[in-house]
C-alpha positions as CSV (number, residue, x, y, z in Angstrom):
1,M,168.5,-48.9,-122.7
2,I,165.3,-48.2,-120.8
3,T,162.5,-50.9,-121.1
4,F,158.9,-50.6,-120.1
5,E,156.2,-53.2,-119.7
6,N,153.4,-50.9,-120.9
7,I,152.6,-47.3,-122.0
8,Q,151.6,-46.3,-118.5
9,Q,155.1,-47.0,-117.2
10,L,156.6,-45.0,-120.1
11,E,154.2,-42.1,-119.3
12,K,155.0,-42.2,-115.6
13,Y,158.7,-42.3,-116.2
14,T,158.5,-39.4,-118.7
15,L,156.5,-37.4,-116.1
16,M,159.0,-38.2,-113.3
17,T,161.9,-37.1,-115.6
18,M,160.0,-34.0,-116.6
19,H,159.2,-33.1,-113.0
20,G,162.9,-33.3,-112.1
21,L,163.9,-31.2,-115.0
22,F,161.3,-28.5,-114.4
23,N,162.3,-28.5,-110.7
24,Q,166.0,-28.2,-111.4
25,L,165.3,-25.4,-113.9
26,K,163.3,-23.6,-111.2
27,L,166.1,-23.9,-108.7
28,G,168.7,-22.8,-111.3
29,I,170.6,-26.1,-111.0
30,I,170.6,-26.9,-114.7
31,S,170.4,-24.8,-117.9
32,I,167.6,-24.7,-120.4
33,D,170.1,-26.3,-122.9
34,N,170.6,-29.2,-120.4
35,A,166.9,-29.8,-120.1
36,E,166.5,-29.7,-123.9
37,H,169.3,-32.2,-124.4
38,T,167.6,-34.5,-121.9
39,L,163.9,-34.4,-122.9
40,F,162.5,-31.1,-124.3
41,T,163.0,-31.6,-128.1
42,P,160.7,-32.0,-131.1
43,Y,162.3,-35.4,-131.6
44,M,161.1,-36.6,-128.2
45,M,157.7,-35.1,-128.8
46,E,157.4,-37.0,-132.1
47,T,158.8,-40.3,-130.7
48,L,156.6,-40.4,-127.6
49,S,153.6,-39.3,-129.6
50,T,154.2,-42.2,-132.1
51,L,154.4,-44.6,-129.1
52,G,151.0,-43.4,-128.0
53,V,151.9,-41.2,-125.0
54,K,149.0,-39.0,-123.9
55,P,148.7,-35.5,-125.5
56,D,148.8,-33.8,-122.1
57,I,152.3,-35.2,-121.6
58,I,153.4,-34.2,-125.1
59,D,152.1,-30.7,-124.5
60,L,154.3,-30.4,-121.4
61,I,157.3,-31.4,-123.4
62,H,156.3,-28.8,-126.0
63,K,156.2,-26.2,-123.2
64,G,159.7,-27.3,-122.3
65,T,160.9,-26.7,-125.8
66,E,159.6,-23.1,-125.7
67,L,161.7,-22.1,-122.6
68,E,164.6,-21.1,-124.8
69,D,162.4,-18.5,-126.4
70,F,162.0,-16.8,-123.0
71,S,165.7,-16.9,-122.5
72,A,166.3,-15.4,-125.9
73,F,164.3,-12.3,-124.9
74,N,165.7,-12.2,-121.4
75,L,162.3,-13.1,-119.9
76,S,161.9,-15.0,-116.7
77,I,160.9,-18.7,-117.0
78,D,159.9,-18.9,-113.4
79,D,156.1,-18.6,-113.9
80,T,156.0,-21.0,-116.8
81,V,158.2,-23.5,-115.0
82,T,156.0,-23.3,-111.9
83,V,152.8,-23.9,-113.9
84,C,154.5,-26.8,-115.7
85,L,155.6,-28.3,-112.3
86,Q,152.1,-28.1,-111.0
87,R,150.6,-29.7,-114.1
88,T,153.2,-32.5,-114.0
89,E,152.3,-33.2,-110.4
90,E,148.6,-33.3,-111.3
91,L,149.3,-35.8,-114.1
92,L,151.7,-37.9,-111.9
93,K,148.9,-38.4,-109.4
94,Q,147.0,-40.3,-112.0
95,Y,149.9,-42.9,-112.1
96,K,150.1,-43.6,-108.4
97,N,149.2,-47.2,-109.0
98,V,151.6,-47.7,-111.9
99,E,154.6,-49.7,-110.5
100,F,157.9,-50.6,-112.0
101,N,158.1,-54.3,-111.3
102,D,161.5,-54.9,-112.8
103,K,164.6,-52.9,-113.3
104,I,164.0,-50.6,-116.2
105,L,167.5,-49.2,-116.7
106,I,169.6,-51.8,-118.2
107,N,172.6,-52.0,-120.5
108,W,174.2,-48.7,-119.5
109,R,177.0,-47.3,-121.7
110,I,178.8,-44.1,-122.1
111,M,179.3,-42.7,-125.6
112,Q,182.7,-41.2,-125.8
113,E,184.0,-38.7,-128.4
114,K,186.9,-39.8,-130.4
């Protein structure tokens, strides 16, 4: 479970996660499917939107969900990922003063298939 004290912490954590995913995609370390299973889904867009996450952040998640369309047509995702990385960094700068005062990752568990 991940717990946050306020919406700003949630937004910063989402941006940090997103930045890592976009960077790993750019470097070819993870697949688009991995990125989608982690964050880039309509479900995450809806959930974060319901919680009050800023539209700019939701828009970046939406762009992440569209990356599979590029792949389906054998188009490069490099330019889109670069733009998303830059935008994520711009947004993250707005959260420089948002700190995590307590551990936010608690109650770890691994779900195993039967």
